N, C-alpha and C positions, 0 to 999 in steps of 0.2 A: 808451207809452214816454215818457221825458221828455228834454229835450235842454237841455244847459248850455253856457255860452260863457265862456272865461276867457282874459284877455289876447289878445282876438281881433284882433290887428294882423297885417296881411298880411305874409308872409314872402317873401323873394326866392326865385326859382325855383332849385332846386339844380342847381349847375353840374357838368359832367362831372369838373372838377378836384377839387371837394369830394368827389364820389362815390368818385374814385380814392383820395383821402386817407383818407376814412373807411374804406374797404375794407382798406387797408393795416394799419389798426389792429384792425378787427372782425374780419378774416380772418387776423390774426397774421402777415402777409407782411412787416411792417416791424418788426423787433425793437425799433428805437429808439421808435417810436410806441407800442408795447406796453409798454415799461418807463416811458415818459414821455409819457403821452397829452395832456399839457396844450395843445400846439399844435393837435391835432385838435379838442379840446373847444372851444378859442377859436373856431376856424372854425365850428363847429356852432352855437355861441351867437350868432355875429354874422350867420351866413348862413341857417341853417336849424334855429332852436332846437327845432323839433319835425320831426324828420327821418324820414320813411318811406323804409326801404330800397328800393332799385329792385326787389328781389326781392319786396317786399311782406311779408317774413317778420317784421319788427319795425319798431317806431317809437322812435326815440331822443329823449330829452327832456333838454335840457342846461342851461337857465337855472334858477337858484335858485328863482325865484318859481313856476315852473312845476312843478318837481319837488315843491317844498313844498305846492303846491296838490293835486296828485295824491295825495300821501301822506295827506292829510287827506279826500280825496274818496271815500268808500266807496259813494255812491250810483251812480257811474259806472265805478269801477274796483274790481276784486276781486284778492285775493292768490291765489285758488285757481286753479291752472293747468288745472283741468278745464274752465274757461271758454275756453280757447285753442282757436280753429278751426283745424284741422289739414287742409290741402288734400291729400287723399290721391290718388295717381295713378290715372287711369281704367284699366279692364282688370282682368283676373284677378290675384289675389294670386300672388307668386312661388312657384314650386315648388323653388326652390334650397334644398336642406335646410341648407346653412351660414347662408344669410340667415335662414331660419326660426329657426335655433338662436341667432343673435345677436339677432333680433328679440325672442325670449323672454327673453334676458338683459337687454336694454335695458328691456323692459316691467317686469320685476321690479325693477330698479333705480329706475325712475322711480315706480312704485307705491308703494314704500316711501317715497320722499322726498316723495311728495304727502301723507304723513302728519306731515311736519315741522310745528312750530307756526306757522312763517312762511308756511305755505301754506293756513292756515284763515282764514276770516272769522268775524265775530261771528254767533252766541253762542258757538260751540264754541271759538273761539280764546281768548276771556276765561275759560271754563270751565277749559280746560286750564292756561292761564297762572296762574290763581289757585292752583293746586296748589303751584307753586314760587316764585311772586312774592315770598313773604316772605323767602326765603333770600337774594334779590339786591337788597334795599333797601339804600340807602346806609348806614343805621344798621346793619343785620346785617352788611354786608361790612366796615365800618370795624372791627368787633370782631376781624377777623382781620389788621389791619394789622401788628401786631408779628409775627405768624407769617410773613407774606409777606415782610417785610423780612429776617427771619432767613433765609428760603429764598433770597432774593436773594444775601445775602452768602455763604451756603454755595455756591451755584452759582458765583459770582464768585471765590471762594477756590479752587475746583477748576480753573475755566477759566483763571484767570490765573497759575497756578503756574509755568508755562513761559515767562511774559512775553508770550505771543501766543496768540490763540485765535479761533475762528469765532464771530461774534456770533449767528449763527443756530443753528448746530448745538450749540454748547457753552453757550448761555444762552437765547436769545429763545423758543425753542419749549418748552423745559423748564419755565420758570417758570409760565406759564398753564396747561399741561397737568398739572403736578403739584398745582397749587392746585385745579383743577376735579376731579381724581380724588380728592383728599383730600376734597373736599365730597360726593362720592359714594360715599366708601368703597371705592374701587378700589385695589388694591394699586399702590404706586409702582414695584415692579418691573415692571409691565406696560406702563409708559409708552412705552418704546421701540417695543414692537410696536403699541400703539395709534396712535402717531405715524406708524409706516410705513403702517398701514391707512388712516389719515386722508390721508395723501399720495396714496395709490392713488386713493381716492375723489374727492379734490380735483382731481387731474389730469384726471379724466374730465369733471367738470362744469366745469373751466376751459378744456377744449379748444375748438377752433373750431366743432366740430359735435358736439352731443349726440344722436348717432344711431347706426345699426348700423355705420357705418364708423369710428367713434371708436376710435383706436388704444389706448386705455386701458380699453375696455369689459370685456375679459376679467379683467384684474387688478382692477378697480373692483368687478365682480361678486362675485369671490372674496373680496375684502376686506370688502365689505358683509355677506356671509353669515358671515364669520369674527366681525366685530364684533357682529352681531345674535346669534349663537349664544353669544358671551362674555357679552353683556348677559342673554340669555334664561336662561342658567344661573344667574346671579346672582337674577334675577326669580323664577324657579321654585324655587329651592332654598336662597337665601340666608336667614340667620337675622335677622329684622327687629330683634330686640334689639341686635344687633351693628352695625347700620347708622347712619350719621349721620342726623340728622333729615330732611334734604332727601330722601335715597335711601329712607328708610323710608316716607315719604309717597308717593313715586311707586310703590314696590313694593306697598304696601297697596292703592292705587288699582288697580294692575294685577291684583291678585289677587281684588280684589272686583267688578271690573266687566269682564267679558269683552269687552264690545263696545268698550272702551277700550285693550285690550291693544297692538294695533299702534300706536296714538297714543302711548301712554306709553313704549313701546320706542323709537319715533322721537324722542320728546322728550328722553330720556336720550342717545340716540345724537347728537342735535344739540348738546346741552350739551357732550359731549366734543369734537365736530368744530368747530362755530362758537365754543365757548368757548375754544379756544386759537389757532386759526389766525389770527384777526384781530389779537389781541394780539401774537402772535409777529411778524406782519409789521409792525405798528406799531413794536415795540421794535427790530427789526433795521433797518428801513428809516429809521426816525426817527433812529437812531444814525448811520446813514451820511450822511444830510442834515446833521446837526449837525457832522459831520466836514468837510463841505464848506462849511459856514457857520460858520467858526471863531469869529466874534464872538459868534454866538448860544450856541455851546458854552461859551466863556469866561463869558458872561453867566449861563448856568445854574449853572456852577461857583461863581461869586462871589455869586450871589444866589439861593439856594434857595427864597426866599420867592415866586418868579415861577413855581413848579412848577405850579400850578393852571391858570394861563393858557398855560403852556408846553405841558401836555397837550393842552389844546384846540387850540392852533394846530398841533401836530403831527398831530393827528387831522384837522384841516382840510386842512393842506398835503399830507400823504401820501395821505389818502383811500385806504387799502388796500382797502376794500370798493368796488369800482368802480361797482356799481349794484345796484338791486333791481327786481324784475319786478312788474308789474300786468297785468291783463287786463280789457278794456273789456267792460262788461256792459250798458251803455246808451249810446245815441249822444250824442256830445258834441263840442265844437269847443275845441281847445287852441291858442292862438296861431295862429288862422286856418286850423288844419288839422282837417279832419273825421275823426273816429275812430269806428271802427264795432264793434259787439259781436263778440267773438272774437279782436280783434287783440292782439298781444303789445306792451306797452309797457315799455321799458326806461328806468328813471330813473337817469341818470348822476349819482350822488351826488358824484363827484369834480369833474365839470364844474360842478355848482352850488357847490361848495366853492371854485371859483376864478372865480367870476363878479364881475367888477369892479363890477357894479350893487350888489353885496351886500357886497363886502370891497375896501376900498381897497387898491391895489397888491397883488392876490392872489398874484402869484408871488414875492413877497418873504416870506421866513421870519422872522416877528417874535414872539418868545416872549412879548412884553408885549402883544399885540394884545388889544383888547377889542371888545366891540360884538355883532354878528350871531352867532346860534347856527350852528355848523356842522352839516352834514347826516350826518356819519359813522355815527351811530347811527340814522339814519332819524328819522322824525317820526310823530306819530299813534298809533294803537292798536298798531301793530308796532314801536314804539320799542324798541330793543334790550334784551332781557331783561337781558343782563349788563353794561350800560353803566357801572354804578357799580363793579363789579368790575374791568372793563378799565381804567377810569381809575385806580384804586387800584393796580392792577399796573404800569401805565405810570409812574405817579408814584414808586413804590418802585424800579422798574427804572432809570429815568433818574436817580432822585435818588442812588441808591448808586453808579452808574456815574460820574457826575459828581463825587460826593464823594471817591471812593477813587481815580479815575484821571483827573485833570484834563489830564494829558498823553496821553490816549488818541488814538490815530491810526490811519488805515487802514495796515495793515502792508504789503500788496501790492495795488495797485490792480488788478492783473490777476485777483485772486481775487473781485473783485466781480461778481456775476452776479445778473440780474433773471429771474424767471419770465415765461412767456408766458400766464399765466391770465387769463381774462375774469372770474373770480370774486373773487380777492384778489390784487392786484399787489404786487409788492415784492421785496425782496432774498431771494435763495435761499442765497447765501454771500457772506461778506465777512470777511476775516481782519484782526483788529485788534491793535495793540500797546499794552501799558499802560506801556511805558518810552520 
């Protein structure tokens, strides 16, 4: 076994006050911290940048340099959750039939999600990614710029007809989901159902505990089966000649390689789910923040030339993807803390994106900010496959909103609600007025 050390500076002993604060966020007992975790992240960075939860269940990493280091360190960290060491209780397995049934549902959900592209290491990760990578390059994505802008205007025409609309329900989730379904040759008429199924699955993975007691277990399992069956029907019976190039490549691989069928089904499932959830949260939550920082909204309206830096800043500032997971495969030391094989490490992308050692005055929204790369899309071999598409959708979405509705404002502050997810943070609902 090898041992490495990174930023091996001694860290303060975790205080009871910090543990209580972190638990309020981690266990979702503090709604304010869940919606706006920046204060918790600041305390973690300052007092315990590599924080082992008292239960021993997870290690939280919060400084930009450490998060970035782990993202590139495939010698000591893996993306494969099968490396997670689970401490099972001693004694005989439960004979309670209800717990056994729920355990079976849980295992089926997790087993399928362990086939996601994000859960594979190389070489299999690169082999799968290479099948679809070409469709998500900046050059390929930019060919759809005019179509995406037209779709934005179509959605905004419908949403704004009454002078007021919900930024999430009427616009933000629809744009990226319609785009990705078009790329996959899936009927636009099915978007409502796919979104509802995705919400069920997202609620399960965003809950406090991904276990048999998860209140969303039943609905998530049912939605997973529906979405798998929906895609499976296309994969088994769809006409390759009528499919867009991206989907035809995936389906051809599915039909030619039996051993890859679950992986390719999961890949398509991931494109649908992750391909719209993050961008939807960015559009909705970013719009809300711009309404709260009116000077930045006015700047965007007056200077569309800042759009590129504006998108990067909103990705950094909002950090809707709270974190990513890695699993220790070799002993290592991070910021003075010894990590052992089998431990779950949660890399807090949002905390890194608000690190003052990397970003000057990080709690300030500055659409003209330049400099360090934000972590919203990750780094290394698992850098977000759809980053170029998400950037384009965000640029067109914010661009047309600001060009068409410079007087946009929150219509009803009481309508603004944030989710309690530990997967994707952000706005659930917020009504805006265009007049």
